N, C-alpha and C positions, 0 to 999 in steps of 0.2 A: 504493500500499500505506499502510495508516494502523495497522497494526499486525502485529506477528509474534510468534503465542503458541503456532499450533499447525499442523498440516500442513492444516488445514483455511483458513488464509490465504493458500494456494498452490491455483491451479487445475490446472496442468501441472507435475508433476514434472520431467518429462522438459526442458520447456523451462527452469525455472530450472536444473537443474543444466547445461544448453549454455551457458546465461549465465553462472553461475560460472565454467565453465571458459575461457569467452573471458575474461572478467576475469584469469583466472589468466595466460593468456598475454601480455595487454595490462593489468598492472595499474595505470597511470596514464594509461589512455585517456579517463578520466574525470575527471580532475583539476580541473577548471574546474567540473565539477557542484556543487561542495557549498563553494564558495569563500564567504566569510562565514557560513556555516552553523555552527552549533554543537551539537555531540554533548556529552550528560550521560551517563556511566555511573554507575550509584547501586548500591553494592554493600553489602548487608546482610550477605554472607557471602563466606569468604573464595574467591579465583580467580586462576590460572594463565592457563591458555590463552585464556578467554575474555576476559579484562583485556586483554593484550596482543594478541590478534588482532582483536580490536575496533576498538582504537586504531589499529593499523596500517591494517585496512583504512579506516578513516575520513579516515586521513592519506593513503591513496593517493587517496581522492576528493576532496583539498583543503579536507576539514574541519576545524575547531579541535574540541580534545575536552577536558574538564574530567570528572576523576575524583572522585566523593564515597565516602569509606569510611563509609556509616552506624553501623556496628558500632562503629566508634573515633572518629570526626570529627564525627559529627552527635548531634541531639537523640535521645533514647529516643521511636519514634512510638507515638500512639495508632490505632487503625485503627476503632475503634468508636465510633458515634455514640451520644448522649442518655448520656453517662457527667461525671461531674465528676472532672476530672482532678488529682484530690488525691492519686496513688500515685508510680508511679515513671516514668511517661512526661512528656513535657514539651511535643512539639510533636504537634498533629492532623496527621495525613494530609493532611486538608482543604488545611491550608495550606502545609506541605512540598512536596506535589506541585505546587501551582496556583505556588508562587514558583518552583522548578525548571523549569516549563514557562514560566515569563518570561523565564528565564534561556537556555534551550536551546530549539533548533528539533525536536531529535529526542532521546528518552530512553531510555534500556536500563535496566534493574531486574533483581538478580539477589537471590534468597532462597530460603531451604530451607525445608522442612516442619518440622513440631514432631513428627511421627512419634506425637502421643500424642493427636489429636483430627481422627480422620479426617475428619469431615463440614467442619470449618474449614478442614483442608488442600484436600480434594477440591473446594470451594466458591471457591479461589483469590481471596479475600476481598481479600488485600493488593494482589494484581495490577489486580485489577478496579477496585479505589478508586483505585490510583494512576494507572490509565489514565483512569477518569473524570473524576478534578479537574486533572492535568497539564495538558488540552488540546492536547497534541500527539503525533505518532506515537511509538509505543514498542516496543521491540523487547525480549522476553524473552531475559535473559542466563542463564536458568533459574530456575524458579518450585517451586512445592509438589509441582507433578505431571508439568512437562515441560520440556525441555531441548532446544527446536526449533534451534537454530543447531547443537549438536552432531549431530542426526539427519539435518539437510540435509547436514552436513559427512561423514557415513557414507553419505549416499546419494551424494554427489559421488564419496567414495574408490572404493565399488562400481563405480559407472561407469568411470570412470578404469581399475580393476584386471580388470575381469571379460573373462574368455577363453570366454565363451558371451553368446549374445544374452539368455537368462532365468535367471542363477545361482541356485542353491539357497542360501540365506542362512540362517544359524541364530542366535539370540539364545539363550546356554547360560549359565544361572544358575552363579555360582563361590563358593567360601566366602569368608568373611570374620570379623574378630575383633568385627564389632560392627554394629548392626542400621543398613544404610543405605536412604536413600529408593528409591522407585519412579520417581523423576523420568525418570532416563535410559533404563531399559528401558522405562515407557511409553512416552515418546517415540518411541523405535527402534521398538518394536512398531507404534504408529500410524502411522510414516512408511512402514514395511516393507510393513504391510498396504495402506497406500494404493498402495504401488508395485507390489503383487502384482495389486491390483486395476487396474492400468493398463497389466499386462501385463509388468511391468520385471524382476519377480524370482517365484521361490518362496519361501514364507517360513514357519521354523518355529521356535516356542520350545520348549525344553527347560529343566523346573525341577524338582527335587523336590516330593515331595508337600506341600502346605499354603503352595508359592510362587507360587500363582496372581496372575495379575497383574487387575486388574478388566477385565472383558469389553470395556467399550468401546474398547480399545487394543488387542485382539488380532481383531478380526473378520475371519473367514477365513483366521485362520490356522491350521497345523496345531501341536498342542500334545500333549507328549508327556512323561513322566517315566524315560524310558527317553534315556539321554544318547547311547548306544551307536547306537541306533537313531534319533535324532537327525543324528548325523554322518554316517552313511552318504552317501556322493557330496556332500558339502556344499563349496560352491566359497568360502564366507566362513563364517566362526565368530568372531561379535561374543561376547565375554567380558564379564561384568557380574554383581555380585552386587546382591540387593535385598533387602529385609525382607517379611515378611508383609504381603500387602494385608487378609485376611480378618480375622485377627488383628493388626490394625493396629501396626505397627510391632515386632512381637514377631521372634524368632528360633528355629528351630526346631532340633535336632540332628537332623545328615544324617551317618550312617555310611557310606555311599558316597564314594568318591572322586570330586568335582566337578571338581578343578583340571583344565586342559587344559594337555597336555604332549605330547612326539612321539609316545608311544606311540598317545593317543589320534587323534592327527593321520592316521594310519593308516587309519582307518575313512575317512576324508575324500577329496574329488576335489583333494588335494596343496594344501587351503584355505588361504587368508590369513587371519591371525588377527588379530583387530581389539579394542580397549577406548581407552576413551574418556579414561583417565589423568586424577588418579594412579593408578597401580595398585600393589599388594603383592606384589612378586614372590615367587615360591614359596608362596605363598597363593591368590592369585585367578588367577594364572598363571605359567605356569614360566620360569626363567631361559632356560633352553633354545629356547623359543619365542621371547621376546623379544627375543633375541641371536642369531635365527637368520634364517634367510630367507624364512621365513612371515609374520612379522611386519610390519602395517602400521602401528603405532602412531603411529610419527614421522611416516609421510606423512599419517594420518589427521590427526594435530594440525596439521600445516603447512597442511593444508585450512580449518580454522578460518577464515584470513583471507578465502578466497575465498565461503566461507559469509555470515559477516557481511557482506562487500562487497557481494554481489548484494541482500541483503535491504535494505541502507543505501541505493543505488544507486536501489531501487524506492520508498523513501520520499521519497529527495530528490527524485525525478523527480514525484512526485504533489505535493511542497510547489510546484516550480516550475510546473504546470499552471495 
């Protein structure tokens, strides 16, 4: 594995989930694999679970880890070619990424979208240039359009806790106080659509009018604007806010109550409820769910380690060939 950016970088979802669960059972079984190898984690935006889980995963594999907070400690990066750098940017991504590749065997990059320029964000210019110029395998720690480590984690968690062979999984839009990116819902929808294609789940997306995701991420999914309809017989409900894709980054007023609570859970098959965290209590998701028996958010967060570890393991194996 030379890169981990989307579900397209994985052939068999079932196989990678089984491998991740084997690592969970035996975390240090491969601790010699990463000996004398360096993982560099580059953050342009804040992180809690991604940072800590990926570091722990690397240490389980015997790797050394360096963390660079580019938003605080690094130089302002220029990503465009052919510009005279007489403004606020100090270092070009060509040199910055290349130097990081000299120091590290594998790199991880985390960056958020601007939510202002859809074309620039969805072209994934920053991630693609970083990968091109660093010259080593790259794992996405979240990009403008996707968060693949989170989505792999979610599939691992669903596999662990499912009670039927092919559970009904619902991605449900939730309220928020500000415009949020589509990266997590895009990625979750992309992975669940692939999981549905491979016979692992039945997948439904529920959101108010105006909040459609880009069609490329929801191929094969059932899509509805009726939350109650979506929740009917659901085994898992994944709660997440996102802003408009069509009117990029905009937030439409929603008069209906879309926050998941115990009353809405009654429509489900006693569904387990998931969220990537951080979550705004009693806005996105009710405290009664978060503190109750149906919540998987902590177990889900714990599984971030095994998602990262299976990806890093596959990258190390490709380096050692």
